[in-house]
C-alpha positions as CSV (number, residue, x, y, z in Angstrom):
1,M,-7.4,0.6,-66.7
2,P,-4.0,-0.7,-67.8
3,T,-3.9,-2.5,-71.2
4,L,-2.8,-6.0,-71.9
5,S,0.4,-4.7,-73.6
6,S,1.5,-2.7,-70.7
7,L,0.7,-5.4,-68.2
8,V,2.6,-8.0,-70.2
9,S,5.7,-5.8,-70.0
10,E,5.3,-5.5,-66.2
11,F,4.7,-9.3,-65.9
12,L,7.9,-10.2,-67.8
13,E,9.9,-7.7,-65.8
14,A,8.6,-9.2,-62.5
15,R,9.4,-12.8,-63.7
16,T,12.9,-11.7,-64.6
17,V,13.4,-10.2,-61.1
18,D,12.1,-13.5,-59.7
19,G,15.0,-15.3,-61.4
20,L,13.3,-17.2,-64.1
21,S,15.6,-18.5,-66.9
22,T,16.0,-16.6,-70.1
23,H,14.4,-19.6,-71.9
24,T,11.3,-19.4,-69.8
25,I,11.0,-15.6,-70.1
26,K,11.4,-15.9,-73.9
27,H,8.6,-18.5,-73.9
28,Y,6.2,-16.2,-72.0
29,R,7.1,-13.3,-74.2
30,I,6.3,-15.1,-77.4
31,S,3.1,-16.7,-76.2
32,L,1.8,-13.4,-74.7
33,R,2.8,-11.5,-77.8
34,H,0.7,-13.8,-79.9
35,F,-2.2,-13.4,-77.5
36,T,-2.1,-9.6,-77.4
37,T,-1.8,-9.5,-81.2
38,Y,-4.9,-11.7,-81.4
39,A,-7.0,-9.9,-78.7
40,G,-5.6,-6.4,-79.3
41,G,-2.9,-4.6,-77.4
42,D,-5.3,-2.0,-76.1
43,T,-7.7,-4.6,-74.7
44,T,-8.0,-4.7,-70.9
45,P,-8.0,-7.9,-68.8
46,E,-11.7,-7.5,-68.0
47,D,-12.5,-7.5,-71.7
48,V,-11.1,-11.0,-72.1
49,T,-13.6,-13.9,-71.8
50,R,-13.5,-17.6,-72.1
51,K,-14.6,-17.1,-75.7
52,T,-11.5,-14.9,-76.3
53,V,-9.2,-17.6,-74.9
54,R,-10.9,-20.4,-76.9
55,G,-10.7,-18.3,-80.1
56,F,-7.0,-17.6,-79.5
57,L,-6.2,-21.3,-79.1
58,A,-8.2,-22.1,-82.3
59,H,-6.4,-19.4,-84.1
60,R,-3.0,-20.8,-83.1
61,R,-4.1,-24.3,-84.1
62,E,-5.0,-23.0,-87.5
63,A,-1.6,-21.3,-87.6
64,G,0.1,-24.7,-87.3
65,D,0.8,-25.0,-83.5
66,A,1.2,-28.6,-82.4
67,A,-0.8,-29.9,-79.4
68,S,2.3,-29.4,-77.2
69,S,2.6,-25.8,-78.3
70,L,-1.1,-25.1,-77.6
71,A,-0.8,-26.6,-74.1
72,S,2.2,-24.4,-73.6
73,R,0.4,-21.3,-74.8
74,H,-2.5,-22.1,-72.4
75,A,0.0,-22.6,-69.5
76,A,1.7,-19.2,-70.2
77,L,-1.7,-17.4,-70.4
78,S,-2.8,-19.1,-67.1
79,T,0.3,-18.0,-65.3
80,F,-0.1,-14.5,-66.6
81,W,-3.7,-14.3,-65.5
82,T,-2.8,-15.7,-62.0
83,W,-0.4,-12.8,-61.7
84,L,-3.1,-10.4,-62.9
85,V,-5.4,-11.6,-60.2
86,E,-2.6,-11.3,-57.6
87,E,-2.0,-7.7,-58.8
88,E,-5.7,-7.0,-58.6
89,E,-5.8,-6.2,-62.3
90,A,-8.3,-9.0,-62.9
91,T,-11.0,-10.5,-60.6
92,V,-10.7,-14.1,-61.8
93,N,-8.4,-16.3,-63.8
94,V,-10.5,-16.7,-67.0
95,V,-8.0,-19.0,-68.6
96,K,-8.6,-21.7,-66.0
97,K,-12.2,-21.9,-67.2
98,V,-10.9,-23.1,-70.6
99,A,-9.8,-26.7,-70.8
100,R,-6.0,-27.0,-71.5
101,P,-5.3,-28.7,-74.8
102,K,-4.1,-32.2,-74.3
103,D,-0.3,-32.6,-74.7
104,K,1.0,-36.0,-75.5
105,I,4.2,-36.2,-73.4
106,K,7.1,-37.9,-75.0
107,P,9.8,-39.6,-72.8
108,V,13.1,-37.8,-73.0
109,P,16.0,-40.2,-73.9
110,L,18.4,-40.6,-71.0
111,V,22.1,-39.8,-70.9
112,T,23.7,-43.3,-70.3
113,E,26.7,-43.9,-68.1
114,E,28.6,-44.9,-71.2
115,T,27.8,-41.5,-72.9
116,M,28.7,-39.7,-69.7
117,H,32.1,-41.4,-69.5
118,A,32.7,-40.4,-73.2
119,L,31.7,-36.8,-72.5
120,L,34.1,-36.5,-69.7
121,K,36.9,-37.6,-72.0
122,V,36.3,-34.9,-74.6
123,E,39.1,-32.4,-74.9
124,A,38.1,-28.8,-75.4
125,R,40.2,-26.0,-77.1
126,S,42.1,-25.3,-74.0
127,T,42.9,-26.9,-70.7
128,F,40.8,-24.4,-68.8
129,L,37.7,-25.2,-71.0
130,T,38.3,-28.9,-70.6
131,F,38.3,-28.8,-66.8
132,R,35.4,-26.2,-66.7
133,N,33.3,-28.4,-69.0
134,R,34.0,-31.5,-67.0
135,A,32.9,-29.8,-63.8
136,L,29.8,-28.5,-65.5
137,L,29.0,-32.0,-66.7
138,Y,29.4,-33.4,-63.2
139,V,27.2,-30.8,-61.7
140,L,24.4,-31.4,-64.3
141,W,24.7,-35.2,-63.8
142,D,25.0,-35.2,-60.0
143,T,22.5,-32.5,-59.0
144,G,19.8,-32.3,-61.7
145,V,19.8,-28.5,-61.7
146,R,18.1,-26.5,-64.4
147,V,20.4,-24.8,-66.9
148,G,19.3,-21.4,-65.6
149,E,20.2,-22.4,-62.1
150,L,23.6,-23.8,-63.3
151,V,24.7,-20.6,-64.9
152,S,23.5,-18.5,-62.0
153,L,25.7,-20.3,-59.5
154,N,28.2,-18.1,-57.6
155,L,31.5,-19.1,-56.1
156,E,30.0,-18.5,-52.6
157,D,27.1,-20.9,-53.4
158,I,29.4,-23.9,-52.7
159,N,29.5,-25.2,-49.2
160,W,32.5,-27.5,-49.2
161,D,32.0,-28.7,-45.6
162,S,28.5,-29.9,-46.3
163,Q,29.0,-30.6,-50.0
164,I,25.9,-28.5,-50.8
165,L,25.1,-26.1,-53.6
166,T,22.7,-23.2,-53.1
167,V,20.7,-22.7,-56.3
168,R,18.1,-20.2,-57.3
169,G,15.4,-21.1,-59.8
170,K,11.8,-20.8,-60.8
171,T,10.6,-22.1,-57.5
172,G,13.0,-20.0,-55.4
173,E,16.1,-20.8,-53.5
174,R,17.0,-24.3,-52.4
175,V,20.0,-26.4,-51.5
176,V,21.2,-29.5,-53.4
177,P,23.9,-32.0,-52.4
178,F,26.8,-33.0,-54.6
179,G,29.0,-36.1,-54.3
180,K,32.7,-36.5,-53.8
181,A,33.4,-37.0,-57.6
182,T,31.7,-33.7,-58.4
183,G,33.6,-32.0,-55.6
184,V,36.9,-33.3,-57.1
185,A,35.9,-32.0,-60.5
186,L,34.9,-28.6,-59.1
187,R,38.2,-28.2,-57.2
188,R,40.3,-29.2,-60.3
189,F,38.4,-26.6,-62.3
190,L,38.7,-23.9,-59.6
191,R,42.5,-24.3,-59.6
192,R,42.6,-23.5,-63.3
193,R,40.0,-20.8,-62.8
194,E,42.3,-18.8,-60.5
195,Q,44.7,-18.3,-63.5
196,H,41.9,-17.2,-65.8
197,P,41.7,-13.5,-66.8
198,G,38.1,-13.4,-65.6
199,H,38.8,-15.1,-62.3
200,E,37.4,-12.1,-60.3
201,D,33.9,-12.7,-61.7
202,T,31.6,-13.9,-58.9
203,R,29.9,-16.4,-61.1
204,L,31.2,-20.0,-60.8
205,F,31.3,-20.9,-64.5
206,I,33.0,-18.3,-66.7
207,G,34.2,-18.0,-70.2
208,A,36.3,-15.7,-72.4
209,R,33.6,-12.9,-72.1
210,G,32.6,-13.3,-68.5
211,A,29.9,-15.3,-66.9
212,L,28.7,-18.3,-68.9
213,G,25.2,-18.0,-70.3
214,E,22.5,-20.6,-71.0
215,A,23.1,-20.4,-74.8
216,A,26.8,-21.2,-74.3
217,V,25.9,-24.3,-72.3
218,F,23.5,-25.4,-75.0
219,R,26.2,-24.9,-77.7
220,M,28.8,-26.8,-75.6
221,L,26.5,-29.8,-75.1
222,R,25.5,-29.9,-78.7
223,S,29.2,-29.8,-79.7
224,Y,30.2,-32.5,-77.2
225,G,27.2,-34.6,-78.2
226,K,28.3,-34.7,-81.8
227,V,31.8,-35.8,-80.7
228,V,30.4,-38.8,-78.7
229,G,27.7,-39.7,-81.2
230,V,24.7,-38.2,-79.4
231,P,23.4,-35.4,-81.6
232,G,21.0,-32.9,-80.1
233,L,22.3,-33.4,-76.5
234,H,20.8,-30.7,-74.3
235,P,20.9,-29.7,-70.6
236,H,17.4,-31.0,-69.7
237,A,18.3,-34.5,-70.7
238,F,20.6,-34.5,-67.7
239,R,17.7,-33.5,-65.4
240,H,15.5,-36.3,-66.7
241,T,18.5,-38.7,-66.2
242,W,19.0,-37.4,-62.7
243,V,15.4,-38.2,-61.8
244,H,15.8,-41.7,-63.3
245,N,19.0,-42.4,-61.4
246,L,17.6,-41.3,-58.1
247,L,14.4,-43.3,-58.4
248,E,16.5,-46.3,-59.6
249,A,18.6,-46.0,-56.4
250,G,15.6,-46.0,-54.2
251,A,14.8,-42.3,-53.6
252,T,11.2,-41.4,-53.0
253,I,9.2,-39.2,-55.3
254,L,9.1,-36.6,-52.5
255,D,12.9,-36.7,-52.2
256,V,13.2,-36.0,-55.9
257,Q,10.6,-33.2,-55.7
258,M,12.4,-31.5,-52.9
259,L,15.9,-31.7,-54.4
260,G,14.8,-30.9,-57.9
261,G,12.8,-27.8,-57.0
262,W,9.3,-28.9,-58.2
263,S,6.2,-27.4,-56.5
264,S,4.4,-30.8,-56.4
265,P,5.2,-34.5,-56.9
266,E,2.7,-34.6,-59.7
267,Q,5.0,-32.5,-61.9
268,V,7.7,-35.1,-61.5
269,L,5.4,-38.1,-62.1
270,K,3.8,-36.5,-65.2
271,R,7.0,-35.4,-67.1
272,Y,10.1,-36.9,-65.6
273,G,11.4,-40.5,-65.2
274,L,9.1,-41.7,-68.0
275,F,12.0,-43.2,-70.0
276,G,13.0,-46.4,-68.3
277,K,10.1,-46.5,-65.9
278,Q,9.1,-50.1,-66.9
279,A,12.6,-51.4,-66.4
280,R,12.8,-49.6,-63.0
281,A,9.5,-51.2,-61.9
282,I,10.6,-54.7,-63.0
283,R,14.0,-54.4,-61.1
284,A,12.1,-53.1,-58.1
285,H,9.9,-56.2,-58.1
286,R,13.0,-58.4,-58.4
287,R,14.3,-56.9,-55.2
288,L,11.0,-56.8,-53.4
289,S,9.0,-59.8,-54.8
290,P,6.1,-60.6,-52.4
291,G,6.2,-64.2,-53.6
292,D,9.9,-64.6,-52.8
293,R,9.5,-63.0,-49.4
294,L,6.6,-65.3,-48.6
295,S,8.7,-68.3,-49.5
296,G,11.8,-67.0,-47.7
297,M,13.7,-67.0,-50.9
């Protein structure tokens, strides 16, 4: 029977083919490497019991893993075991029989409109980079795509007539709309892109060495964040902000789920839109006050 080590390699390869981001793949690789080291690389899936999983989590807690990291390790193991069951390498997902460590979710600070305006005014090292980065910022702000989906965009993924982007992410392929301002930013960038030495690359966002990677986006945002006084700015902050903005504008949680590419509305409710939720609720009541409606006010 295949060992855990060999099956982990197959799992990571399969997830890469599925289009998961390099960040997600790296997380799986690290967590599963820790587990195979603990359980033994020559161990088979059928050798693993609930006791093994609980022992691993206790071991990682003693090694200094925070509650959020333990919850993440558990999630990675559970995803791996679900794949093992699908591949008929295991009969049951033993990880699901072990309670997931509780993870205290912290609200992610939002990117304010003031910050966004400041980011759009930042001048990069060249005219090309300035217009590329502005288009990139608009896409993040306007569509809420994941960074892996952003850098995977191809030129042919833009439908100008419908103002739609076709993106590919961890939940498969979906379409997301973009507004007129984002369309303008993209067209301005594309005019400069035609003059770039790498213009024949099929990827939408390119740099000096070809297609832009996730790490380059992280670096750019950190750099821009320092310029505008928001250290630690990262792509996922835009995704959280996008959820907040849509809910604030009156979108339903199902709208957000579909456009954002989540498999269930619970994922959105649990982790996104936390920052500012009280203010949103109060403003919603101001608009919809039952007392005012009763009194005709």
